[in-house]
Structure formats: structure tokens, C-alpha cells
SEKEVEX-987348 format. One line per 5 residues: for each residue x, y, z of C-alpha. Coordinates in Angstrom, 3 decimals. Each point is the difference from the previous one (the first is absolute). Example, Ala and Ser with C-alpha at 12.3 -4.5 7.8 and 13.67 -1.06 7.14 Angstrom:
<recs>
12.300/-4.500/7.800; 1.370/3.440/-0.660
</recs>
This chain:
<recs>
51.021/-61.618/-13.302; 2.577/-2.794/0.213; 1.732/-1.027/3.187; 3.341/1.126/-1.405; -1.382/3.473/-0.767
-1.457/0.261/3.522; 3.358/-0.904/1.525; 1.748/2.627/-2.096; -2.496/2.660/1.066; 0.319/-0.927/3.685
3.791/0.108/-0.191; -0.184/3.375/-1.767; -2.265/1.334/2.727; 2.368/-1.295/2.679; 2.929/1.750/-1.666
-1.922/3.275/0.137; -0.673/-0.452/3.712; -3.679/-0.949/-0.204; -2.042/-3.067/0.870; -3.629/-0.819/-0.705
-2.218/0.162/3.057; -3.290/-1.892/-0.034; -3.164/1.554/1.344; -0.894/-1.256/3.475; -3.538/-1.153/0.572
-0.674/1.456/3.459; 0.611/3.651/-1.012; -2.151/-0.514/-3.098; -2.795/-1.409/2.142; 0.342/2.906/2.432
-0.155/2.510/-2.858; -3.145/-1.595/-1.422; -1.640/0.097/3.447; 0.987/3.675/0.256; -1.593/0.671/-3.405
-3.147/-1.816/1.113; -0.225/2.168/3.135; 0.532/3.151/-2.084; -2.693/-1.085/-2.446; -2.520/-0.202/2.844
0.177/3.783/0.200; -2.237/0.191/-3.067; -2.632/-2.003/1.920; 0.371/1.939/3.233; -3.211/1.998/-0.450
-1.929/-3.209/-0.763; 1.497/-2.009/2.868; -0.268/2.616/2.777; -3.275/1.373/1.407; -1.284/3.115/-1.754
0.726/2.321/2.933; 3.598/-1.258/0.248; 0.994/1.328/-3.427; -0.362/3.610/1.192; 1.042/-0.421/3.624
3.495/1.437/-0.499; 1.564/2.486/-2.447; 2.230/-1.713/-2.611; 3.434/0.974/1.367; -0.931/-0.778/3.571
-1.339/-3.342/-1.196; 3.311/-0.618/-1.778; 1.825/0.697/3.265; -1.668/-2.890/1.861; 1.927/-2.955/-1.554
3.304/1.800/0.639; -0.856/0.398/3.679; -0.555/-3.756/0.200; 3.197/-0.588/-2.003; 2.058/2.139/2.383
-1.436/-1.820/3.026; 0.318/-3.534/-1.410; 3.462/0.498/-1.512; 1.227/1.520/3.275; -1.065/-3.161/1.823
1.938/-2.117/-2.507; 3.045/2.270/0.299; -0.012/-0.238/3.796; -0.428/-3.774/-0.170; 3.034/-0.282/-2.291
2.054/1.838/2.645; 2.471/1.485/-2.460; 1.912/3.222/0.224; -2.057/3.123/-0.708; 0.841/1.427/-3.436
2.394/2.893/-0.372; -0.327/3.277/-1.876; 0.210/-1.233/-3.628; -2.498/-2.803/0.605; -2.441/2.325/1.761
0.242/2.606/-2.758; -0.489/-2.677/-2.673; -3.078/-1.353/1.780; -1.500/3.477/0.368; 0.682/0.692/-3.678
-1.730/-3.263/-0.982; -3.079/0.950/2.009; -0.182/3.415/-1.662; 1.011/-0.873/-3.579; -1.740/-3.344/-0.330
-3.305/0.834/1.661; -0.535/3.666/0.838; 1.345/1.874/-3.041; -1.914/-2.047/-2.641; -3.186/0.159/2.082
0.255/3.780/0.343; 0.542/0.455/-3.739; -3.057/-2.157/-0.677; -2.011/1.900/2.630; 0.632/3.383/-1.603
-0.711/-1.327/-3.512; -3.144/-2.005/0.862; -2.315/2.882/-0.889; 1.062/-0.055/-3.675; 0.743/-3.644/-0.705
-2.165/-3.077/0.490; 0.907/-2.997/2.116; 0.135/-2.279/-3.050; 2.430/2.382/-1.697; 2.176/-0.024/3.135
0.047/-3.811/-0.061; 1.114/0.078/-3.629; 2.726/2.574/0.621; 1.320/-1.869/3.054; 0.665/-2.978/-2.262
3.034/2.049/-1.052; 1.664/-0.778/3.352; 1.656/-3.238/-1.266; 1.337/1.898/-3.031; 1.620/2.644/2.205
1.299/-2.721/2.315; 1.671/-1.939/-2.807; 1.707/3.215/-1.113; 0.995/1.186/3.492; 0.995/-3.265/1.666
3.448/-0.491/-1.595; 0.997/3.560/0.945; -1.420/-0.009/3.527; 1.000/-3.562/0.911; 3.352/0.175/-1.799
-0.484/-3.480/-1.505; -0.012/0.766/-3.714; -0.426/-3.597/-1.085; -3.077/-0.858/2.034; -3.019/-1.073/-2.071
0.548/2.402/-2.873; -0.626/-2.103/-3.091; -3.573/0.403/-1.162; -1.164/1.566/3.270; -0.812/3.409/-1.482
-1.962/-1.542/-2.876; -1.897/-2.196/2.476; -0.831/3.005/2.186; -1.243/1.938/-3.028; -2.170/-2.953/-1.034
-1.599/0.007/3.446; -0.612/3.760/-0.288; -1.637/-0.465/-3.388; -2.229/-2.728/1.392; -1.051/2.165/2.944
-0.893/2.886/-2.300; -2.120/-2.406/-2.067; -2.053/-0.868/3.090; 0.100/3.429/1.648; 0.120/2.528/-2.855
1.186/3.439/1.127; -1.347/2.867/-2.144; 2.510/2.558/-1.190; 0.127/3.235/2.041; -2.315/2.675/-1.367
1.080/2.913/2.182; 3.049/1.397/1.733; -1.324/-1.150/3.389; -0.578/-3.542/-1.250; 3.443/-0.085/-1.608
1.538/1.127/3.292; -1.936/-2.722/1.822; 1.240/-2.619/-2.492; 3.551/1.231/0.511; -0.418/-0.184/3.787
-1.168/-3.622/-0.157; 2.839/-0.935/-2.369; 2.405/1.676/2.450; -1.600/-2.024/2.817; 0.597/-3.183/-2.025
3.648/0.965/-0.557; 0.377/0.759/3.717; -1.455/-3.406/0.888; 2.364/-1.754/-2.385; 3.089/1.775/1.327
-1.070/-0.508/3.624; -0.513/-3.723/-0.578; 3.524/-0.249/-1.422; 1.410/1.901/2.979; -1.893/-2.184/2.494
1.303/-3.199/-1.583; 3.538/1.386/0.064; -0.324/1.151/3.622; -1.388/-3.366/1.108; 2.940/-1.827/-1.592
2.707/2.415/1.192; -1.154/0.309/3.588; -0.221/-3.724/0.604; 1.147/0.502/3.573; -3.188/1.957/0.636
-3.163/-2.111/0.285; -2.507/0.741/-2.732; -2.576/0.362/2.788; 1.851/3.067/1.269; -0.074/1.566/-3.460
-3.727/-0.733/-0.223; -0.643/1.508/3.450; 1.824/3.260/-0.765; -1.564/0.287/-3.460; -3.420/-0.738/1.496
0.338/2.703/2.647; 1.172/2.471/-2.645; -2.875/-0.744/-2.388; -2.586/0.014/2.791; 1.165/3.358/1.339
0.064/1.528/-3.491; -3.425/-1.292/-1.030; -1.595/0.918/3.307; 1.593/3.459/-0.025; -0.958/0.793/-3.598
-3.460/-1.382/0.641; -0.573/2.323/2.947; 1.248/2.975/-2.026; -1.704/-0.664/-3.332; -3.117/-2.019/0.781
-2.951/1.523/1.824; -2.363/-2.956/0.170; -1.234/-1.068/3.431; 0.599/-3.556/1.219; -3.047/-2.248/0.184
0.424/-2.242/3.000; -2.465/-2.657/-1.189; 2.223/-0.799/-2.975; 3.350/-0.124/1.801; -0.343/-3.680/0.978
-0.173/-1.333/-3.574; 2.789/2.390/-1.021; 2.245/-1.322/2.766; -0.801/-3.611/-0.915; 0.752/0.687/-3.673
3.317/1.662/0.809; 1.024/-2.985/2.161; -1.309/-2.758/-2.278; 1.010/1.462/-3.384; 2.278/3.027/0.350
2.404/-1.343/2.641; 0.692/-3.417/-1.616; 0.695/1.727/-3.304; 2.544/2.349/1.561; 1.679/-2.825/1.932
0.315/-2.033/-3.201; 1.395/3.017/-1.826; 2.820/0.517/2.500; 0.642/-3.746/0.217; 0.539/-0.011/-3.769
2.514/2.859/-0.121; 3.096/-2.138/0.753; -1.345/-2.985/-1.939; -1.092/1.333/-3.402; 1.235/2.478/-2.572
-1.785/3.323/-0.246; -1.071/-0.709/-3.602; -1.805/-3.137/1.125; -1.542/1.661/3.034; -1.512/2.834/-2.014
-1.934/-2.404/-2.194; -2.575/0.353/2.790; -1.082/3.235/-1.674; -1.237/-1.975/-3.018; -0.879/-3.345/1.599
-2.264/1.457/2.713; -2.229/1.888/-2.505; 0.019/-3.142/-2.157; -1.330/-2.079/2.924; -2.532/2.709/0.874
-1.276/-0.081/-3.584; -0.395/-3.777/0.185; -2.006/0.473/3.204; -2.224/2.501/-1.794; -0.561/-2.384/-2.898
-0.826/-2.866/2.373; -2.449/1.984/2.147; -1.656/2.412/-2.448; 0.192/-1.972/-3.279; 0.741/2.960/-2.298
0.582/-0.401/-3.712; 3.662/-0.711/-0.698; 1.245/1.616/-3.189; 2.850/-1.049/-2.253; 1.925/2.992/1.328
-0.373/-1.337/3.550; 1.194/-3.444/-1.072; 3.020/1.572/-1.710; 0.708/1.898/3.223; -0.122/-3.205/2.056
2.415/-1.713/-2.396; 2.467/2.914/0.027; -0.067/0.295/3.807; 0.473/-3.744/0.422; 2.905/0.000/-2.471
1.760/3.085/1.376; -0.492/-0.678/3.707; 0.715/-3.696/-0.515; 3.355/0.753/-1.601; 0.977/2.475/2.734
-0.936/-2.508/2.691; 1.310/-3.239/-1.447; 3.019/0.924/-2.155; 3.195/-0.937/1.855; 2.259/2.779/1.238
3.623/0.504/-0.948; 1.529/0.510/3.402; 3.596/1.183/0.444; 2.067/-2.497/1.934; 1.875/0.940/3.173
3.222/0.722/-1.856; -1.754/2.397/-2.321; -1.700/1.743/2.928; 3.384/0.489/1.731; 1.324/1.733/-3.099
-2.819/2.559/0.296
</recs>
């Protein structure tokens, strides 16, 4: 492309009220660290002592990192000494805790009997697709990272299905479970869009306060549902490793997630649903040396291409004048 053509395109974009925004390195680094922490979940059974893996029921185990998040974020919020959020901010934070964490987890919990974990991983790769579709409508910024984003998200989905093939449902119960996981993926995508919008709109409210309220909400919901639905007895000897894991892996991931909300678009943030399984697969190849098929290689290429485009393609961000018109 010639310099003259580039100038014409930039001027045309400016006339339409948009400017190109480059991708910042620190949010990208934070997202990759978050994906690395998420990928460690696949090695949790291998890294923790044998008795730790059954020390807590699943939902009560999921509640632990949110308890630490609520405590840690509250300390940050108090240290910032800003005004306590008002009604809309509190309601938004509670909604984020429920829609982003609790609702998808509950849908997966009720469908886990009929659908395998690998199939759930494959279906959750749809989250970036839903996010690309929802983000312009939820955020209200119709020009933000639209060109090629849907194709890139679909490429990443195709790559994930190559690595984690999900068999077609063969019964009504399995079809319902598939639908529940797809609904959970859609809920995650919409909730990510809402969280990014809330973090940018409520800039007078520290993000730590949002994290604290969302953490309390998610912890209370997980703990409550766990006590109602799970009958397993706690095993005290395994609680220590569980607590260490929740502090060393779960808490940093949640802190990074909330730190990213005001700094990255939802479409970019949800690439974690394809990058984390990608990293986990690389771990598996490195440690267990399985045979890598051509289908796996194709999956790696598609994920790298789709996620790479979503992460690195510059946004078209409305300028301040355009935002005032909306």
C-alpha cells in the first residue's frame, strides 16, 4: 500500500469519527499470564497431592478464589480511599459476579453428567464469537474492531474443535446438555461485554471496588449452591493444598481479569477461552509426548491465526466528538 493511499484512508477514517488504536503491550502480557494461570487447571490433579483433589466439592472449591478476591480487592479499595459506589455501580458489580462467573458455572454443573470436559472446552471456544457479535450492541461502539473479527473468532473455534473434537449429541439429554453449555458460552460473552462497558463508564469507581463486590457475590452464590446441591464431606487433610492453589493460581487470575476490564476490549479478553486450552495442550505435548496428528497441527494453526488477529489487529476507536454524538 502506498503512502498516499494510507493517508487517504486515515483521512477517511477521521472524517467518519474513528482513529486507529494500537494494541498496548502491558494488557497483552497480562492476558497471556491469565491464560497461563487458567491452563494450569488442566495440571491441577498432577500438581496437587492425591488427597487434595477430593478434599472439597467442586462448587465449594470454586468459591475459594472469590473469597480471596473479595478480601484482597477490599483492601485495595480501602487503600484508594475513594467514595463508596452508589446504586447503579453496586448493581452492575453484583450482575457481573452472577452473569460472568455463577450462571455459566451452574449451567456447566447441571450438564456435566451428559457432556465430557473436552466437549465443554470445545463449546466454550464459542465465547469469542458471541462476544464479537454482542460487543457493538452492549458497548454502543459500533465501529470497534469489527472488520475480520468474526472470521478470526470462527477460525479459532474451528481450530479448537480440531484439537478437542466434540461428538454430536446422540440423545435428547445430551442435546440439552450441549445447548446448556452453548448458553453458558453466550452468557460469558455477554457478561464480558457488560463488564468492560461498566468498567469504562464507572471510571469514578475504583475497579477494586467492582472486583470486591463481584467477588462477594460469586463467593456467596457458589458457597450457597454448594451447600444445597453437594453432599460430599470436607477432607481436612487436603484443605491446605486447596487454599494454596486458590491463592497462588485462582486469585492472581481473577485480579488480572478485573485489571483488564478497563484496559482491553471484550473481544480480545475472551480469546482466553481458546488460548488457555491451547497452552494446556502444549503442556500436555511437552510432558506426555503424545503423537501429534495433522488435524492437531491444523488446529494449532487456526487457533494461532484467529486468536492472533483478535489480539493484534488494531481497533477502530470512536474519537471524543463521535462519542459525544452518541
